[in-house]
Structures are given as structure tokens and as C-alpha cells.
C-alpha positions as CSV (number, residue, x, y, z in Angstrom):
1,M,-77.7,33.2,-127.3
2,I,-80.0,30.3,-127.8
3,D,-79.1,27.1,-125.9
4,V,-79.7,23.8,-127.7
5,Y,-79.5,20.5,-125.7
6,S,-78.9,17.9,-128.4
7,W,-77.1,14.9,-129.8
8,P,-76.3,14.0,-133.5
9,T,-79.5,12.1,-134.2
10,P,-82.2,13.0,-136.8
11,N,-84.3,14.9,-134.3
12,G,-81.3,16.8,-133.1
13,H,-80.2,17.6,-136.7
14,K,-83.6,19.0,-137.4
15,V,-83.0,21.8,-134.9
16,H,-79.4,22.3,-135.9
17,I,-80.5,22.7,-139.6
18,M,-83.3,25.1,-138.8
19,L,-81.1,27.4,-136.8
20,E,-78.4,27.5,-139.5
21,E,-80.9,28.0,-142.2
22,C,-82.4,30.9,-140.3
23,G,-79.0,32.6,-140.4
24,Q,-78.1,31.7,-136.8
25,R,-74.5,30.5,-136.6
26,L,-73.2,28.0,-134.1
27,G,-70.9,29.8,-131.5
28,R,-72.2,33.2,-132.4
29,D,-76.0,33.0,-132.1
30,W,-76.6,29.6,-130.6
31,Q,-74.6,27.1,-128.6
32,V,-75.0,23.3,-128.3
33,H,-74.9,21.3,-125.1
34,P,-74.2,17.6,-125.8
35,I,-76.6,15.2,-124.2
36,D,-75.0,11.8,-124.7
37,I,-78.0,9.6,-124.9
38,G,-75.8,6.4,-124.9
39,A,-74.3,7.5,-121.5
40,G,-77.7,8.3,-120.0
41,D,-77.3,12.2,-119.9
42,Q,-81.0,12.5,-120.8
43,F,-82.0,11.2,-117.4
44,Q,-80.1,13.9,-115.5
45,A,-82.4,16.2,-113.4
46,D,-81.2,19.4,-115.0
47,F,-82.2,18.1,-118.5
48,L,-85.5,16.6,-117.3
49,R,-86.5,20.1,-116.1
50,I,-86.6,21.3,-119.7
51,S,-87.3,18.0,-121.4
52,P,-89.6,15.9,-119.2
53,N,-89.9,13.2,-121.8
54,N,-86.1,12.6,-121.5
55,K,-85.7,13.0,-125.2
56,I,-83.4,15.3,-127.2
57,P,-83.5,18.0,-128.5
58,A,-84.6,20.7,-126.1
59,L,-84.1,24.5,-126.5
60,V,-83.8,27.4,-124.2
61,D,-84.2,30.9,-125.6
62,P,-83.4,33.7,-123.2
63,H,-85.5,36.1,-125.4
64,G,-88.8,34.4,-125.7
65,P,-92.0,35.8,-127.3
66,D,-92.7,38.1,-124.3
67,G,-89.1,39.0,-123.7
68,R,-88.7,36.3,-121.0
69,P,-86.9,33.0,-121.3
70,I,-88.7,30.0,-122.8
71,S,-87.8,26.4,-122.8
72,L,-89.2,23.9,-125.3
73,F,-88.9,20.2,-126.0
74,E,-90.2,18.1,-129.0
75,S,-88.4,18.9,-132.2
76,G,-91.5,19.7,-134.2
77,A,-92.6,22.3,-131.7
78,I,-89.1,23.8,-131.7
79,L,-89.1,24.0,-135.5
80,L,-92.4,25.9,-135.4
81,Y,-91.1,28.2,-132.7
82,L,-88.1,29.1,-134.7
83,A,-90.1,29.6,-137.8
84,A,-92.3,32.1,-135.9
85,K,-89.3,33.8,-134.2
86,F,-87.3,34.3,-137.4
87,G,-90.2,34.5,-139.9
88,K,-88.8,31.8,-142.2
89,F,-89.7,28.4,-143.7
90,L,-93.4,28.5,-142.8
91,P,-95.7,30.3,-145.3
92,K,-97.9,33.2,-144.1
93,S,-101.1,32.3,-146.1
94,D,-103.4,29.8,-144.4
95,R,-103.6,27.6,-147.5
96,Q,-99.8,27.3,-148.0
97,K,-99.1,27.1,-144.3
98,F,-101.4,24.1,-143.8
99,E,-100.0,22.4,-146.9
100,V,-96.6,22.6,-145.2
101,L,-97.9,21.6,-141.7
102,Q,-99.5,18.4,-143.0
103,W,-96.1,17.2,-144.2
104,L,-94.5,18.2,-141.0
105,M,-97.1,16.1,-139.1
106,F,-96.4,13.3,-141.6
107,Q,-92.8,13.3,-140.4
108,M,-93.7,13.6,-136.8
109,G,-96.3,10.9,-136.8
110,G,-95.0,8.6,-139.6
111,V,-91.5,9.1,-140.9
112,G,-89.8,9.5,-137.5
113,P,-91.5,6.7,-135.5
114,L,-91.7,4.1,-138.2
115,L,-88.2,4.6,-139.8
116,G,-86.9,4.6,-136.2
117,Q,-88.6,1.2,-135.7
118,A,-87.2,-0.1,-139.0
119,H,-83.7,1.0,-137.9
120,H,-84.1,-0.6,-134.5
121,F,-85.3,-4.0,-135.6
122,R,-82.9,-4.2,-138.5
123,V,-79.8,-3.0,-136.5
124,Y,-80.2,-2.8,-132.7
125,A,-82.7,-5.5,-131.6
126,P,-80.9,-8.1,-129.5
127,E,-82.7,-10.8,-131.5
128,K,-83.8,-10.7,-135.2
129,I,-87.5,-11.1,-135.3
130,D,-88.4,-11.6,-139.0
131,Y,-92.0,-10.4,-138.6
132,A,-90.8,-7.1,-137.1
133,V,-88.0,-6.6,-139.6
134,Q,-90.4,-7.3,-142.5
135,R,-93.2,-5.1,-141.1
136,Y,-91.1,-2.0,-140.5
137,T,-88.9,-2.4,-143.6
138,K,-92.1,-2.6,-145.8
139,E,-93.5,0.4,-143.9
140,A,-90.3,2.4,-144.5
141,Q,-90.5,1.5,-148.2
142,R,-94.2,2.6,-148.3
143,L,-93.3,6.0,-146.7
144,Y,-90.5,6.5,-149.2
145,G,-93.0,5.8,-151.9
146,V,-95.4,8.4,-150.5
147,M,-92.7,11.0,-150.5
148,N,-91.4,10.0,-154.0
149,R,-94.9,10.5,-155.5
150,R,-95.2,13.9,-153.8
151,L,-91.9,15.0,-155.1
152,E,-92.7,13.9,-158.6
153,A,-95.4,16.6,-158.6
154,S,-93.8,19.3,-156.3
155,P,-90.3,20.6,-155.9
156,Y,-90.5,20.5,-152.1
157,L,-92.6,18.4,-149.7
158,G,-94.7,21.4,-148.6
159,G,-95.1,22.9,-152.0
160,R,-93.1,25.3,-154.2
161,S,-90.8,26.5,-151.4
162,Y,-88.3,25.0,-149.0
163,S,-89.9,24.7,-145.6
164,V,-89.9,23.2,-142.1
165,A,-91.3,20.0,-143.7
166,D,-88.2,19.4,-145.7
167,I,-86.0,20.3,-142.7
168,A,-87.9,17.8,-140.6
169,V,-87.8,14.9,-143.0
170,F,-84.2,15.2,-144.5
171,P,-82.3,13.9,-141.4
172,W,-84.4,10.8,-141.1
173,L,-83.4,9.7,-144.6
174,R,-79.7,9.9,-144.0
175,S,-79.8,6.3,-142.6
176,W,-81.6,4.9,-145.7
177,Q,-79.3,1.8,-145.8
178,N,-80.3,0.8,-142.3
179,Q,-84.0,1.2,-143.2
180,G,-83.8,-1.3,-146.1
181,I,-84.1,1.3,-148.9
182,A,-82.7,1.1,-152.4
183,W,-82.6,4.7,-153.8
184,A,-83.1,3.5,-157.3
185,D,-86.7,2.8,-156.4
186,Y,-87.3,6.5,-155.5
187,P,-85.7,8.8,-158.1
188,A,-87.7,11.9,-157.3
189,L,-87.0,11.6,-153.6
190,K,-83.3,10.9,-154.2
191,A,-83.0,14.1,-156.3
192,W,-84.7,16.1,-153.5
193,F,-82.4,14.4,-150.9
194,D,-79.3,15.3,-152.8
195,R,-80.5,18.9,-153.3
196,I,-81.3,19.4,-149.6
197,G,-78.0,17.8,-148.6
198,A,-76.0,20.2,-150.8
199,R,-77.3,23.3,-149.0
200,P,-74.5,24.9,-147.0
201,A,-76.5,25.4,-143.9
202,V,-77.5,21.7,-143.9
203,Q,-73.9,20.6,-144.4
204,R,-72.8,22.7,-141.5
205,A,-75.7,21.5,-139.3
206,V,-75.1,17.7,-139.8
207,Q,-71.6,18.1,-138.6
208,V,-72.7,19.5,-135.2
209,L,-71.5,17.0,-132.6
210,A,-70.7,14.5,-135.3
211,D,-67.4,13.7,-133.8
212,A,-69.0,12.9,-130.4
213,R,-71.3,10.2,-131.6
214,K,-70.2,6.6,-130.9
215,P,-71.6,3.3,-132.1
216,L,-74.3,2.0,-129.8
217,T,-72.8,-1.4,-129.2
218,D,-72.1,-1.6,-125.4
219,D,-74.6,-2.8,-122.9
220,R,-74.7,0.5,-121.0
221,A,-75.8,2.4,-124.1
222,K,-78.4,-0.2,-125.0
223,A,-79.8,-0.1,-121.5
224,A,-80.1,3.7,-121.6
225,L,-81.8,3.7,-125.0
226,F,-83.8,0.5,-125.1
227,G,-83.7,-1.2,-121.7
228,A,-84.2,-0.8,-118.0
229,Q,-82.7,2.7,-117.6
230,Q,-85.1,4.0,-120.3
231,Y,-88.1,2.6,-118.5
232,A,-87.3,3.3,-114.9
233,R,-89.9,5.3,-113.1
234,R,-88.9,8.9,-112.4
């Protein structure tokens, strides 16, 4: 059984979705170990051994590529590992594969970090800095525009088929309101978002640990995520 160390965040949801889409069912083929990032679980020694960057998700597969256990951190790497393991959601031909991978990298390098900053400065920052709010809100809107234009011409981000690119991006757009987005400005992207959200595997996956998540309002949680505890030398 695959062990997933996770929390109900966009990066956690990526892996939950991928496993369910690959036909792996929670409790039968994989199990989740909650890492409460507001309580500081990500700094525990056992977790740092498999995720040295103290970020979720991480995965341990007892049946790795050579038959031995393998542990992985970084959600994009985990998606590619699972795509190779199960032979799904990453095309075989070089041309189609790299078309998908460019959009996966677009999520890893742009959508995740910059939408995360928009969310932070609009919702969690202890003081409202207009420059930061405007900068990251406009960048969020720009990225939504890039994806909208792509989906005006293609049914999926990576091309004609559903892929790891769609799985990686979808969870990040679920907090669109906190990113300063009006869906009416991005009709093709909204149609894609609704289509992905209607998939049964996606619906199952976004419920994983959903009941455990708490609002990040107390000082302890903020210190773990944004303050001294996050930046302590280890």
C-alpha cells in the first residue's frame, strides 16, 4: 500500500487526485497520513526524513521501480512517478509528452507560487500592503488569462487528452475568490474547471482530509507557516 503524507492543500490534492484517477482507492491501495501544517507536524524528524524541505506532500511506495521502497517529495515529481508507475496521464510520444510537461512546469513555476502569493497577501498577511496585493492579484489574473487562451484552442491544458497538467493545475484554482478572480472573465477556463471538478475521482480526492482542515487564524498556525517556526534552522 502506498503511503501519502499530506494535508488538504492544492499540492496535497494533486497527489490525492492522481492516485484516485489511476484507479487507486483510498483505504485499499493507498493510505493518507495527515501532516497538520498549522500544528507544525511538517517539522517532525520522521517527516523531514522523507521531505527534507518540510513541505507536503510526500509519498512512500514499498514497491518502487526496482522492487525496493522509494520515498519522494515535491508534488510534481510525485505526479510523474505515478504516471510512470501506472502508465497513465502522460503521453508516450515525445511530442505529446513535452506538450504536457510544459504545462506541468507552468503550474510548478507559475501557477502554484504566484497564486499562493496572491492568496497570502490578500488573506493571511498581518498587514495589507497595497503594492503586494495589486502585484500578485494582477499576476493571478494574467495567469488565468494564459490558461483561458490555451483552453479556447484545446480541450485540456496539455492537448487533446486529460493529463498530469490538468491534475496539477485544478486544485490551485479552487480558491479563485481569494486570488481576486472573476470567473466571468475566463469562460473557457471556467468550463474546463467545471468539467474537471465533475470527475468522480476528483470529487473523491478533494474530500480527503477535508474535515481535518482548520482556518489558519491562530498565532501558532501562522508561526508554523509564515513565521519563526518556518524559518528556524534545522
